[in-house]
Wavefront OBJ file of the C-alpha trace (Angstrom):
o trace
v 0.153 -4.829 11.161
v 2.987 -2.858 9.616
v 2.516 0.277 7.536
v 4.359 0.646 4.235
v 5.541 3.829 2.531
v 5.917 4.532 -1.187
v 9.557 5.296 -1.937
v 8.537 7.605 -4.799
v 5.903 9.894 -3.283
v 5.654 9.109 0.433
v 2.117 7.673 0.382
v 1.618 5.462 3.444
v -0.392 2.254 3.114
v -2.132 1.672 6.440
v -3.620 -1.835 6.696
v -6.302 -0.586 9.091
v -7.588 1.739 6.351
v -6.821 -0.406 3.294
v -7.305 1.224 -0.122
v -11.054 0.968 -0.766
v -10.832 2.978 -3.997
v -8.614 0.205 -5.392
v -10.700 -2.629 -3.938
v -8.413 -3.291 -0.949
v -10.593 -3.744 2.115
v -9.659 -2.304 5.533
v -7.742 -4.874 7.559
v -5.790 -6.189 4.535
v -2.117 -6.795 5.311
v 0.312 -5.356 2.764
v 1.568 -8.870 2.025
v -1.975 -9.889 1.024
v -2.433 -7.107 -1.550
v -2.240 -8.416 -5.140
v 1.172 -7.968 -6.769
v -0.328 -5.836 -9.536
v -1.566 -3.178 -7.065
v 0.058 0.233 -7.537
v 0.400 3.339 -5.396
v -2.918 5.217 -5.576
v -1.122 8.573 -5.690
v 1.754 8.099 -8.114
v 1.225 4.687 -9.722
v 4.512 2.984 -8.838
v 4.566 -0.768 -8.273
v 3.948 -2.471 -4.939
v 7.600 -3.564 -4.999
v 8.646 0.082 -4.564
v 7.137 0.245 -1.056
v 9.216 -0.099 2.108
v 8.283 -0.789 5.728
v 7.503 2.501 7.484
v 9.494 3.329 10.622
l 1 2 3 4 5 6 7 8 9 10 11 12 13 14 15 16 17 18 19 20 21 22 23 24 25 26 27 28 29 30 31 32 33 34 35 36 37 38 39 40 41 42 43 44 45 46 47 48 49 50 51 52 53
């Protein structure tokens, strides 16, 4: 699964880790995260994330 990076702060969403503090279980693909999820560090929208190289 691809990792995604926040264009505002550089936070990397790793599907293997998920975002348990926001209710996103490990193993959740970025595409399967609800559209209202925001970056846990800076609060920008999911749409502001890009595929990590």
